[in-house]
C-alpha positions in Angstrom: 68.2 8.9 -17.3 70.3 5.8 -16.7 69.8 3.8 -13.5 71.9 1.5 -11.4 70.3 -1.8 -10.4 70.2 -2.7 -6.7 73.2 -4.6 -5.3 72.6 -8.4 -5.5 73.4 -8.8 -1.7 71.1 -6.0 -0.5 69.9 -6.9 3.0 66.4 -8.0 3.5 64.3 -5.3 5.1 63.6 -5.5 8.8 61.9 -3.0 11.2 62.9 0.5 10.3 62.6 3.7 12.4 62.6 7.4 11.9 63.6 9.7 14.7 63.2 13.4 14.5 64.6 15.7 17.2 62.6 18.8 18.1 63.2 21.5 20.6 60.8 19.9 23.2 60.1 16.4 22.0 61.9 13.7 20.0 59.4 11.9 17.8 60.0 8.3 16.9 58.1 6.2 14.3 58.8 2.5 13.9 57.5 0.4 11.0 57.4 -3.4 11.2 58.0 -5.6 8.2 54.2 -6.3 8.1 53.5 -2.5 7.9 52.4 -2.0 11.5 53.4 1.4 12.8 54.2 2.5 16.3 54.8 6.2 17.3 56.1 7.7 20.5 57.2 11.1 21.8 60.0 11.4 24.4 61.5 14.5 25.9 64.5 15.9 23.9 67.8 15.8 25.7 69.6 19.0 24.5 72.9 18.1 26.2 73.1 15.0 24.0 70.4 14.4 21.4 71.4 10.8 21.0 70.1 10.0 24.5 66.6 10.9 23.4 67.1 9.0 20.2 68.0 5.8 22.1 65.1 6.4 24.5 62.6 6.8 21.6 63.9 3.7 19.8 63.5 1.7 23.0 59.9 3.0 23.5 58.7 2.1 20.0 60.5 -1.3 20.1 58.9 -2.3 23.5 57.4 -5.8 23.1 58.5 -6.1 19.4 60.0 -9.3 18.1 61.9 -7.8 15.2 65.2 -5.9 15.6 65.5 -2.4 14.2 67.8 -2.7 11.2 67.9 0.9 10.0 67.4 4.3 11.6 66.7 7.5 9.6 67.5 10.5 11.8 66.8 14.2 11.7 69.0 16.2 14.0 69.4 19.9 14.9 72.9 19.4 16.3 74.7 21.5 13.6 71.9 24.1 13.5 72.0 24.6 17.2 75.8 24.8 17.2 75.7 27.7 14.8 72.8 29.5 16.4 74.4 29.3 19.8 78.0 29.8 18.4 79.2 26.6 20.1 81.4 25.8 17.1 85.0 24.7 16.7 87.9 27.1 16.8 88.4 27.4 13.1 91.2 28.7 10.9 90.6 30.0 7.4 93.2 29.7 4.6 92.4 32.2 1.8 94.1 33.9 -1.1 96.0 37.0 0.1 94.1 39.6 -2.1 90.7 38.5 -0.7 91.6 37.8 3.0 88.7 39.9 4.1 86.1 38.0 2.0 84.0 37.1 5.1 83.8 40.6 6.4 83.3 42.3 3.0 80.4 40.0 2.2 77.8 41.5 -0.2 76.6 45.1 -0.6 73.0 44.2 0.2 71.7 45.6 3.5 69.8 43.2 5.9 67.4 46.1 6.7 67.5 48.9 4.2 66.3 51.8 6.4 67.7 50.7 9.8 70.8 52.8 10.4 71.7 50.8 13.5 71.7 47.3 11.9 74.8 45.3 12.5 75.8 42.3 10.4 76.6 39.1 12.4 80.3 38.6 13.1 82.1 36.0 11.0 82.7 32.6 12.6 86.4 33.1 12.1 88.1 36.0 13.8 90.6 38.1 11.8 93.6 36.7 13.7 92.7 33.2 12.6 92.7 34.1 8.9 95.9 32.9 7.1 96.6 34.6 3.8 98.3 32.7 1.0 100.5 34.1 -1.8 98.9 32.5 -4.8 96.4 33.5 -7.4 94.3 31.8 -10.1 92.4 33.5 -12.9 88.6 33.1 -13.5 89.3 30.3 -15.9 91.7 28.5 -13.6 94.9 29.8 -15.2 97.8 30.3 -12.7 98.6 34.0 -12.2 100.7 33.6 -9.1 102.1 30.1 -8.5 101.8 28.4 -5.1 105.4 27.5 -4.2 106.5 24.7 -1.9 108.0 27.2 0.5 104.6 29.0 0.7 102.9 25.7 1.4 105.3 25.0 4.3 104.9 28.6 5.6 101.0 28.3 5.6 101.1 24.9 7.3 103.3 26.3 10.1 101.2 29.5 10.5 98.0 27.4 10.8 99.5 25.0 13.2 100.6 27.9 15.5 96.9 28.8 15.9 96.1 25.4 17.4 92.8 25.1 15.4 90.1 22.5 16.0 89.1 22.7 12.3 90.5 24.3 9.1 88.7 25.8 6.1 90.5 26.3 2.8 88.9 28.6 0.2 91.1 30.1 -2.5 90.0 32.6 -5.1 88.6 30.7 -8.2 89.5 27.4 -6.5 86.5 25.9 -8.2 88.1 26.4 -11.6 91.3 24.4 -10.6 91.4 22.7 -7.2 95.2 21.9 -7.4 96.3 24.7 -5.0 93.6 23.8 -2.4 94.5 20.1 -2.6 98.2 20.8 -2.0 97.4 22.9 1.1 95.0 20.4 2.4 97.5 17.6 2.1 100.2 19.6 3.9 97.8 20.6 6.7 96.6 17.0 7.3 100.3 15.9 7.6 101.1 18.8 9.9 97.9 18.7 12.1 97.1 15.0 12.2 93.8 13.2 11.7 91.9 14.7 14.6 91.6 18.2 13.0 89.0 18.1 10.1 89.9 20.1 7.0 87.4 21.4 4.6 88.5 22.4 1.1 85.9 24.5 -0.8 86.8 23.0 -4.1 85.7 19.6 -2.8 82.6 20.8 -0.9 81.3 23.4 -3.3 83.0 23.8 -6.6 80.9 26.8 -7.6 81.4 30.5 -8.3 80.6 33.4 -5.9 83.5 33.6 -3.5 81.7 35.0 -0.4 79.0 32.3 -0.3 81.5 29.6 -1.2 83.9 30.7 1.6 81.0 31.1 4.1 79.8 27.6 3.3 83.3 26.2 3.7 83.8 27.9 7.1 80.4 26.8 8.4 81.2 23.2 7.4 84.6 23.3 9.1 83.2 25.0 12.2 80.5 22.4 12.9 82.4 19.3 11.7 84.0 18.4 15.1 80.7 18.9 16.9 78.8 16.7 14.4 81.5 14.1 14.2 81.4 13.6 18.0 77.6 13.5 18.0 77.4 11.0 15.1 80.0 8.8 16.8 77.9 8.6 20.0 74.7 8.1 18.0 76.2 5.2 16.0 77.2 3.5 19.2 73.8 3.9 20.8 71.8 2.5 17.9 74.2 -0.3 16.9 73.9 -2.7 15.1 71.3 -0.7 13.1 72.6 1.3 10.2 72.0 5.1 10.3 71.1 7.7 7.7 70.8 11.4 8.4 68.4 13.9 6.9 69.9 16.7 4.8 68.5 20.1 3.9 67.8 19.0 0.3 65.1 16.6 1.3 67.0 13.3 1.2 69.1 11.2 3.5 72.8 10.5 3.4 75.1 8.0 5.0 76.7 8.7 8.4 80.2 9.1 7.1 79.2 11.5 4.3 77.3 13.7 6.8 80.3 13.7 9.1 82.4 15.1 6.2 79.9 17.6 5.1 77.7 18.5 8.1 76.8 21.9 6.5 74.3 19.9 4.4 72.2 19.3 7.5 71.7 23.0 8.4 68.0 23.9 8.2 67.1 20.3 7.5 64.7 20.2 10.5 61.4 20.8 8.6 62.5 19.1 5.4 61.4 15.6 6.5 57.9 16.8 7.2 57.6 18.3 3.7 58.9 15.1 2.1 56.2 13.2 4.1 53.5 15.7 3.0 54.5 15.2 -0.7 54.4 11.4 -0.5 51.1 11.4 1.5 49.4 13.9 -0.9 50.6 11.9 -4.0 49.3 8.7 -2.5 45.9 10.4 -1.9 45.7 11.5 -5.5 47.1 15.0 -5.2 50.6 15.2 -6.6 50.5 19.0 -6.4 50.0 20.4 -2.9 50.9 22.9 -0.3 52.5 21.6 3.0 51.4 23.3 6.2 53.3 22.5 9.3 52.2 24.4 12.4 54.0 23.8 15.6 54.3 25.7 18.9 56.4 28.6 17.7 56.2 28.8 13.9 54.5 27.6 10.8 56.5 26.2 7.9 54.9 26.1 4.4 56.3 24.7 1.1 55.1 24.1 -2.5 55.0 20.5 -3.7 54.8 19.7 -7.4 54.6 16.1 -8.8 55.1 14.8 -5.3 58.4 16.6 -4.8 59.0 19.7 -2.6 60.3 22.8 -4.3 64.0 23.3 -3.7 66.5 26.2 -3.7 70.2 26.3 -3.9 71.1 28.5 -1.0 70.1 29.5 2.5 71.0 31.5 5.6 71.4 30.8 9.2 71.9 33.4 11.9 72.7 35.9 9.1 75.5 33.6 7.6 74.9 32.5 4.0 75.5 29.0 2.7 75.0 27.3 -0.6 73.7 23.8 -0.3 70.6 22.3 -1.8 67.6 22.9 0.5 63.9 22.4 0.5 62.3 25.8 -0.2 60.5 26.2 3.1 59.0 29.6 4.1 58.6 30.1 7.8 56.5 32.6 9.7 56.2 33.3 13.4 52.7 31.8 13.9 52.4 28.8 16.2 50.2 27.5 18.9 52.3 29.3 21.5 52.4 32.7 19.6 51.3 35.5 21.8 48.4 37.8 21.0 49.1 41.5 21.7 47.9 45.0 20.7 50.4 47.4 19.0 50.7 51.1 19.6 48.1 51.8 17.0 45.5 49.6 18.7 45.7 46.8 16.2 45.6 43.1 17.3 48.8 41.3 16.5 49.7 37.6 16.9 53.4 36.5 17.1 56.2 36.3 16.4 56.9 36.2 20.2 55.9 32.9 21.7 55.1 31.6 25.2 57.6 28.8 24.5 57.5 25.4 26.3 57.8 27.2 29.7 55.5 28.6 30.8 53.5 27.9 27.6 49.9 28.8 26.9 47.8 29.8 29.9 45.4 26.9 29.4 48.3 24.4 30.1 48.3 25.5 33.7 52.1 26.0 33.9 52.0 29.6 35.0 51.4 31.3 31.6 49.3 34.5 31.8 49.6 36.0 28.3 47.1 35.0 25.7 48.2 32.6 22.9 46.7 31.0 19.8 46.2 27.8 21.8 44.3 29.7 24.5 42.0 31.0 21.7 41.3 27.5 20.6 40.7 26.3 24.2 38.3 29.2 24.8 36.5 28.5 21.5 36.1 24.8 22.4 38.3 23.5 19.7 40.4 21.2 21.8 37.7 18.8 22.6 36.1 17.9 25.9 38.8 15.8 27.5 40.7 17.8 30.2 44.0 16.0 29.5 46.1 16.7 26.4 48.4 14.3 24.6 49.5 11.5 27.0 47.8 13.2 29.9 50.9 15.1 31.1 49.1 18.4 30.3 45.7 19.2 31.6 43.6 21.7 29.8 42.2 24.7 31.7 39.8 26.6 29.6 39.1 29.1 32.4 42.7 30.1 32.5 42.6 30.6 28.7 39.5 32.9 29.1 41.4 34.9 31.8 44.4 35.4 29.6 42.3 36.5 26.6 40.5 39.0 28.9 43.8 40.8 29.4 43.5 42.1 25.8 41.6 45.4 25.3 37.9 45.2 25.1 37.9 46.6 21.6 39.5 43.4 20.3 36.3 41.5 21.0 34.0 44.1 19.4 33.6 42.3 16.1 33.5 38.5 16.7 34.9 37.9 20.2 38.4 37.8 21.5 39.2 34.2 20.7 37.7 34.4 17.2 39.7 37.6 16.5 43.0 36.0 17.5 42.3 33.1 15.2 41.4 35.4 12.3 44.7 37.4 12.7 47.0 34.3 13.0 45.3 32.7 9.9 45.9 35.9 7.9 49.6 35.5 8.7 49.6 31.9 7.5 47.5 32.7 4.4 50.2 35.2 3.4 52.9 32.6 3.8 50.9 30.1 1.7 50.4 32.7 -1.1 54.2 33.5 -1.0 55.0 29.9 -2.0 52.1 29.6 -4.5 50.5 32.6 -6.2 53.7 34.7 -5.9 55.5 31.8 -7.7 52.9 31.8 -10.5 51.1 28.7 -9.1 47.3 28.7 -8.7 46.3 27.3 -5.3 42.9 26.3 -6.6 44.7 23.3 -8.2 46.4 22.3 -4.9 45.5 20.2 -1.9 46.6 21.5 1.5 48.5 18.9 3.6 48.2 19.8 7.3 50.4 18.4 10.0 52.2 19.4 13.1 50.4 19.7 16.4 48.3 22.7 15.4 48.1 22.6 11.5 44.9 20.6 11.3 43.0 23.2 13.4 43.5 25.9 10.8 43.7 23.9 7.5 40.1 24.0 6.4 39.8 27.8 7.0 43.0 28.4 5.1 42.1 26.2 2.2 38.8 28.0 1.9 40.5 31.4 1.8 43.1 30.3 -0.8 40.6 28.3 -2.8 42.3 24.9 -2.3 39.7 22.2 -2.9 40.9 19.7 -0.4 42.7 19.3 2.9 44.7 16.1 3.7 45.4 15.3 7.4 47.7 12.3 7.8 46.9 9.6 10.3 49.5 10.9 12.8 50.1 14.6 11.9 52.1 15.3 15.0 54.9 12.9 14.0 54.8 13.5 10.3 58.4 14.6 10.2 59.6 11.3 11.8 57.6 9.4 9.2 59.1 11.6 6.5 62.6 10.5 7.4 61.6 7.0 6.3 60.0 8.2 3.1 62.9 10.4 2.1 65.2 8.8 -0.5 68.9 8.6 -0.3 70.1 11.7 -2.2 73.3 13.1 -3.5 73.9 16.2 -5.6 77.2 17.1 -7.4 77.9 20.4 -9.1 80.5 22.2 -11.1 80.7 25.8 -12.4 81.5 25.8 -16.2 80.4 29.3 -17.5 79.6 28.2 -21.1 77.6 30.2 -23.6 74.9 28.8 -25.9 73.9 31.1 -28.8 70.6 30.6 -30.8 72.5 29.1 -33.8 74.8 26.8 -31.8 74.6 23.2 -33.1 76.5 21.6 -30.2 77.7 22.3 -26.6 81.2 21.1 -26.5 82.2 19.3 -23.3 78.9 19.8 -21.4 77.7 16.2 -21.9 81.0 14.8 -20.7 81.0 17.1 -17.7 77.4 16.1 -16.8 78.2 12.4 -17.2 81.2 12.8 -14.8 79.0 14.6 -12.2 76.3 11.9 -12.6 78.8 9.1 -12.0 79.9 10.7 -8.8 76.4 11.3 -7.6 75.3 7.8 -8.5 78.3 6.3 -6.7 77.5 8.3 -3.5 74.0 7.0 -3.4 74.9 3.5 -4.3 77.2 3.3 -1.3 74.1 3.6 0.9 72.8 0.3 -0.3 69.9 2.3 -1.8 68.5 -0.1 -4.4 68.0 1.3 -7.9 69.5 4.8 -8.4 68.0 7.4 -10.7 70.0 10.4 -11.9 68.6 13.8 -13.1 70.5 16.5 -14.9 70.0 20.1 -13.8 71.7 23.4 -14.8 71.8 26.9 -13.4 71.0 29.0 -16.5 70.7 32.8 -17.3 70.6 35.1 -20.3 73.9 36.8 -21.1 74.1 40.0 -19.0 72.0 38.8 -16.1 73.5 38.5 -12.7 71.5 35.6 -11.3 70.4 32.2 -12.6 67.3 29.9 -12.7 67.8 26.3 -11.9 66.3 24.2 -14.7 65.9 20.4 -15.3 67.3 19.3 -18.7 67.0 16.0 -20.5 70.3 16.2 -22.5 73.1 18.5 -23.5 71.6 19.5 -26.8 71.8 23.3 -27.2 68.1 23.5 -28.2 67.1 21.5 -25.0 69.2 23.8 -22.8 67.8 27.0 -24.3 64.2 25.8 -24.2 64.6 24.9 -20.5 65.6 28.5 -19.7 62.9 30.0 -21.9 60.2 27.9 -20.1 61.5 28.7 -16.6 62.0 32.4 -17.3 58.5 32.7 -18.8 56.9 31.0 -15.8 58.8 33.1 -13.3 58.9 36.5 -15.0 56.2 36.4 -17.7 58.6 36.7 -20.7 61.5 34.9 -22.4 63.9 36.6 -24.9 64.3 33.7 -27.2 67.0 35.4 -29.4 69.3 36.1 -26.4 72.5 34.1 -25.7 72.1 31.6 -22.9 74.8 31.2 -20.2 75.3 27.8 -18.6 76.7 28.8 -15.2 76.7 25.6 -13.2 76.0 22.0 -14.1 74.4 19.7 -11.5 73.5 16.0 -11.2 71.1 14.7 -8.6 71.0 11.0 -7.8 68.2 9.4 -5.7 67.8 5.9 -4.4 65.0 3.9 -2.9 63.7 5.1 0.5 63.4 2.9 3.6 59.6 2.9 3.0 58.3 2.7 -0.5 55.0 4.5 0.4 53.2 5.9 3.4 52.2 3.1 5.8 48.6 2.0 6.2 48.6 0.5 9.6 49.1 3.3 12.1 48.6 3.0 15.8 49.0 5.7 18.4 47.5 4.2 21.5 44.0 3.9 22.9 41.2 6.4 22.2 37.5 6.3 23.1 35.5 5.2 20.0 32.2 6.9 20.7 31.3 10.3 19.3 30.1 13.2 21.5 28.9 16.7 21.0 29.8 20.2 22.2 29.5 23.8 21.1 32.4 25.5 19.4 33.0 29.1 18.3 33.9 29.8 14.7 36.2 32.6 13.5 33.2 34.7 12.6 32.0 34.6 16.2 29.1 32.1 15.7 28.6 29.4 18.2 27.6 26.1 16.6 27.1 22.5 17.8 30.0 20.2 16.7 30.4 16.4 16.7 33.6 15.3 18.4 35.2 12.1 17.0 38.1 10.1 18.2 40.5 9.7 15.2 41.0 6.0 15.9 37.3 5.4 15.6 37.3 6.5 11.9 37.9 3.5 9.8 38.7 3.8 6.0 35.5 4.8 4.2 33.9 6.6 7.1 32.5 10.0 6.2 31.9 13.0 8.5 30.5 16.5 8.0 31.4 19.7 9.7 31.1 21.3 12.1 33.2 18.6 13.8 36.3 18.0 15.8 38.6 15.0 15.2 40.7 14.4 18.3 43.9 12.3 18.7 46.9 12.4 21.0 49.1 14.5 18.8 46.6 16.9 17.1 43.0 18.0 16.6 41.3 18.6 13.3 38.6 21.3 12.9 35.9 20.9 10.2 33.7 24.0 9.7 30.1 24.0 8.3 30.1 22.8 4.7 33.3 20.7 5.1 33.0 17.0 4.4 35.7 14.5 5.3 36.3 11.0 4.3 39.0 8.5 5.6 40.8 7.0 2.6 42.4 3.6 2.4 45.7 4.8 4.0 44.0 6.3 7.0 44.3 9.9 5.7 41.4 12.2 6.5 40.7 13.9 3.1 38.4 16.9 3.6 36.4 18.5 0.8 36.3 22.2 1.7 32.9 23.9 1.6 32.3 27.3 0.2 32.6 30.5 2.2 28.8 30.8 2.1 28.4 27.3 3.6 31.0 28.0 6.3 29.3 31.2 7.3 25.8 29.6 7.3 24.7 31.6 4.2 25.3 34.9 5.9 
């Protein structure tokens, strides 16, 4: 597809930083012009995340000579606002005949056999919904005109509600945005510049009224919160420029995110998946599975040709939204997940978690219930050092043993309590990995497993062995992979438009589709070019289905030729469902254009420093998941220079994570500092038993 050359006055790169805000820690990675990397973790400041961002930037810049010229940022501000319902008082302007669109929702049931299930309440109460006397047809034809008097009445009605934000979503507004634009202009004049107004036709010009309206309302409701936050952030990091991570796996400019903050919902894990894809590709594995295990949950995602799989919709707190998002699957299995026994006597792990306070019992903060981390501590997987991370946490294996002893004695009958807990939690993660691979028709034996997060590398080799993945890749700093991913994520913009065109087998041309695609591509290209993003590449996508189907498949297309469009759907349908009716009429539902620019970092850095570590190896016994106790070599990660090989059983320790190699596993440090582990067979891991 056509590209736009970089602007001639593009600024010379200086030091760049990625800052990812988590629930407990804010991770910051700074890359100097010579490639040197510094990483730090600072406590998150929930009352104002920008305080922790500024503290993290100061920590990684300490003693540096270069100024930070660009900051790529991942924030949970919008997500937290929705989850905690700390959103703006929002008014909704909607066509009179569908004024209850948010409450009517869809006919699907969140829990089919639960008679007491209650859907979450809409973000807009009924008394803040303003109905408009107007009506468009499905093709955009005017059935009931919007009069000037009605515009004035609606503006006055909305103003009387004293809203902090306004959402406008008219029936079939995507087909002709004229009515929405007239109302938006009148409301801006009536309410002034301090009340953000979101028009669905500008934010999401696509079909499906409930999802479009819900997306519009979510955007309006979080806009004031995000605009205030981004303003504070810009002031604290000035004069550095700022980009913000979006759910689609790219970054966008500060002003664009302020206008469309809904695109940051569920963006938290996206940066880590982007990093996993780039790291795996650089290590020679463009197809991979990402495994991010933290304290509460595990996120997994399929990566193909270095790019994470994406989807077109999502849900937060039961509220649907339609924006591009990385197709991450999350399960309640983390280092802090609690082990417990159900009413039938079966051992379960998660989804309940010990959280940051009190945390696992072995952290010595008052926790008494057994967790996955306690199982690792009791099994000797966390190394010999009594201090964890920077030394703020001191490991207490005896407390872990006492917590595990609280489980019924029957749990330990097969392989021991700690080993049983690890077996159960790995079964949960293995199911999640199969969900994004084999259930999507992708064979995991062709994929590497990229492990990151604080706990991912402890489980990766065992999971790869179970799935048949031939290799595990552990980045140099797995605990701050998401912060690094912010710098590897390209500037990205996606434009869309519902067209509802049919392509029959004998069609020789698709009238108007090429022109529509070109217009979308120009808008997407311009949005990325404004970020000073270097060369810009544009891809064409289409949501396609066979006539009579209710849902679409998103397909990449090279041009608007009817044969190309039809073949794209045949190929996708065959891969997903195992058959493709080639004589059926194809419906082009929505056209899309995705533009991407050049990321702040062209490739994963090679010079990564995380602080001092003792270089000498030591030895200690560890317990495997089958209950065997074996001697393991303990290595400090910083002691492993490129080219070094090591064999399991072994532990590789570092401030932000520990990697476990079982018998038969052989690791080698590649030129970029990744630990690439060839996974041994099940027979080797079990000692031939």
